[in-house]
N, C-alpha and C positions, 0 to 999 in steps of 0.2 A: 648296226645299220638298219634303218627303216627305209621303205620306198613307197611313195605315193604319187601315182600318175607320172612316173618317170623322174620324180624328185628324190634325190638321195639325202638322207639325214644321218649324219654321224655325230655321236656324243662321246666326249671323253672327260674324265676327271683327272686332274693333275695330282700325281703322286708326290710323296715327299722328296724323292730324289730328282724329280723333274722341276721342282720349284726353282725359280730364277732363270729358267730357260726362256729365250725370246719366243713369243707366240708364233711367229712365222716359221722358225725352225721346228718348233713342236708340231705344227700342222703338217709341214713337209715330211717329217719323219713318220707321224701317225698315219697319214693318208697315202704315203708313197708317191708324193708329187714334188715338183720343183719348188724352191723357195719363191720364185717369181709368181707361180700360180697361187701359192699360199698367200702372198702379199696382196694379190689382186682380189682373192676371196675376202680378205679382211677389209680392204678399202671399199669394196662394193657392198659391205654389210652382210655378205653371205655367211661369214664366220663371226660368231659372237662369243665374247668371254664374259661369264657371269651375267649373261642376258643383255650385254651392251656392246657397243662398237669399241674396237681396240686398235691402236696403232700396231703395225707389224713388229716394232721394237719393244713393245710392252712386255715386261717380265712377269711370268706367271707365279701365282701363289698356291700353296698346297690346298687341295680340295676344290679348287675352282672348276666350274663346268665350262667346257668349250663345245659349242654346237655349230655344226656346219650344214647348211642347206644348199645343195648344189646338184648338178647333173652327173658328176663323177667323170673320171677320165675316159671311161669306156674300155671295152675289150675287143680286140680284133683277132680272130683265129688266124695265125700266121704260120703256114707250113715252113718248118725249119728242121734240119736233120738233128735229132736228139737221140742218143742211144737209149733204147728201152731194155731194161734188165728183166722186167717181169710186168705183166698186166693181165687183169681179168675184169669181170664186171664191177668189182668193188674198188680196186686200187690199181695204180700204175706206179712202178718204181723205175726211176731213170738214173743214168750216170750223167749228171749235169756238167756240160762243158765249161771251161774257163771263160769268163767275160759275159756269160749269159745271165741276165737278171732273172729272178724268179717270177716277178710280176711287174706290171707297168708302173712307171714313175714319171710323172709329168705328162705333157701333151705330146711328146715325140712318140711316133709309132716306130718301135724297134722290136726285134725278136725278143721273146721272153719264154721261159719254161711253160708258163700258163698258156700263152698264145700258141706255142708249138703243139701242146697236148690238146687244146681245144680243136685244132685242125684235124686231130685223129679221132676225137670222140668227146663225150661229156665229162665235165668235172662238176662236183657239187659240194655244198657246204662252205661256210665262211663268208667274208665280206664280198660284195659284188665285184670288186676289181681284182680279187685274188681267190677265185673259186677253187676248192679242193686243197688249198695250201694249209697243211697242218704243222709244218716247220719250214725253216728257211736256211739257205746257205748264202753267204756273201757272194756277190757276182764274181769275185776273183777266186773263189773256192770251187774245187771240182768235187764230183763224187755222188754218192748214193742219196737220193731223195725219194720220199713216198708222197703221192698225192691221192686224194679220194675222188672216186667217181660217183658215190652216192652219199646222201645225207647221213645215213646210218654209219657208213664207214668213216666219214669225217668225224662225227662225234665220238666214235669208239677210239679212233687214233688220237684225237686231241686229248682224251682222258688218259690214255697210256703215257703220252708225253708229259702231261701234267703230273701224273703220279710217279714218274721216273721209272717206268717199267719197260722202257725202250733201250736196247743195246745200241750204243753209238761208238764206233772206233774210227780213228783218223790216223793217217800217216802224215808226218811233218818232218821236213828237213829244217833244222834250227842252227843258228850261229853258235859256234863254240862246241867243244867236245865235253859233253856232260860227264862229270866224274862218277856219279852214282849210277847203278844199274836201273833203278826204278824209284819212283817217288810219288808223293801226293801233294798237290798245291791247293791250299785253302786261302782264299782271299775274297772278301765280300766285294761285289761289283755294283757300281753306281755310275751315273752319267757325270762326266766332267763338267762342273758348273761354268767353267770359263770357255771350254770348247765342247759344246753339247753333242757334236758329231763323234766324239771320242768317249770311250768308257774308261773307268779308272778303278783301282782298288781303293775302296773307301770304307771307313769304319761303319757307316750307316747304310751301306749298300745291301744288296740281296745276297744271300748265301750262295757260294759257288765253290765247287770241288772238282778238281781235275786230276786224274791218275795218268802216269806215263811210265813207259819202260823203254830203255835204249836198245835199239836193234843193231846199230852199226855206227862206228865213228871213223871219220877219215877227213884229211885235209882241213882240219879246224872246224868241222861241222859234225852234226849228229843226225841220224835218222831215228825218229822215235815213233812209237805206237801210243796214241793218246786216247784216253777214255774219259770224256766229260760226264760226270755223274749228275750235273745240273745243266740247264740249257740257257745260260745268259748270253746276251748280245756280245759278240767278239770274245767269248770266254777263253777259248784256246789261245788265240793270238795274244790277249792281254796277260793271261797267266804265265805263258812261256816267256813273254817279254819281261814280266815282273821278276822272274828268277834269273834274268840275265842271259836268256837264250831265245831271242825273238825268232819267229819263223822267217826263213830266207825269203826275200822279196816283199817284206811287210814294211811299207814306209810309214804306217800309222803308229805302230808299237815297236818298230825296230829301226834299222838304219840303212836298209837296202831297198833298191827298186828292182823291177823285173817281175817275172812270174812268181806269184805267191805259191810256195811249195807246201800247200795244205790240202789234203785230199780226204774226203769222207769215204773211207774204205769199206766199212761194213755197217749195215743197219739191220736190227732184229726186233721183231714185235709179234704180238699175237694177231693173226689174220682176223680182221673184223667180221668176216662172214664165216670162214671155216672154223675158227676158234683154236687153231693149232699154232705153235711157235714157228716162225719163218725167219730165216736170215738171208740177206742179199748182199753180195759183194760186188763192188764197182772196180773194174780194172783201172789202175792209176794211169795218168797221162804220161807221155814219153819222158818228161823231165825227171821222172822217178826211175827210169830204166837202169841207169848206171848204179844207182843205190841198191835196187833190188837184185841186180846181177851180182853184187858183192856179198849178198847174204847166203849163208849156208842154207840149203833147202829145208832143213829141219826148223830153222828159225823164221822162214818166210811165212807171213800170216796167211792162213788158209781157212776157208769155210769148213766148219765141222770139227775144228780142233777141240781139245779139252776145255771145259768152261774156265773162264778167268775169275779171279776173286772179284766180288761185287757185281758179277754178271746178274742182270735182272732175272728174277724168277717168274716164269709165266704164271699168271693168275687165272683161276677158273672163271669162266663166263666172260 
């Protein structure tokens, strides 16, 4: 993103797996705005495809450049109670509540993680409408997230996520009692060409690997500890659904409505300023209480336990 006298300029190049997607859906997803706003930008000529005007329903081709010149949706610091796990001058780690989006989408002013944190202090790095955001959780997902307060911290954290040096562990309650104790799910992930808001396991998608281990089984469901070794959109939800055990409460990749029982339990990374390995654990929401109460204490996930297989190794510098 560039900015000139208040004008925001966003440039995107269409990737192979995005080919065939409607341009209005593409822009809504890329910019974090509503489809209605994306359509207005296209009709007013603020968004150009391949240097020219395009209908909202126009299907994109691989390698095409999409340029948007606009003022952006804006950011409003919005005081909102959000649990802080840790904060210092470089980073802030939160336990994101369910239903709270990470950053603004569309013109509606509603609470977001970014807005709540801007009301507490600065965030830095990244696009103008999502400062400090180095990774995201779906609005329906709860748990540990780290955001950057400085440009240096932002770039250091982005690099760690890119190089897969970050530890990510989730708790999920899934449909069905999984028969094996642990497993690895490998399935390349790409956008569904017919329903671009969904992801799909596709031959020509991006590599995706998810490890899981079963903690408890009861009443036709399982509590699992999940470790995504890659960071694809909807990876955990899609992979668990693909093996026949969708996350409880997932209407997109499963068959049930209600609270999505997926929680980012633990996040570990090298502190961008101090240079040491840190791990942060987010207490799960009440929907997990009955499951965690049924665990033997020695099996309950805790910070500081012995390293797991494939745990990221802190790198010097």
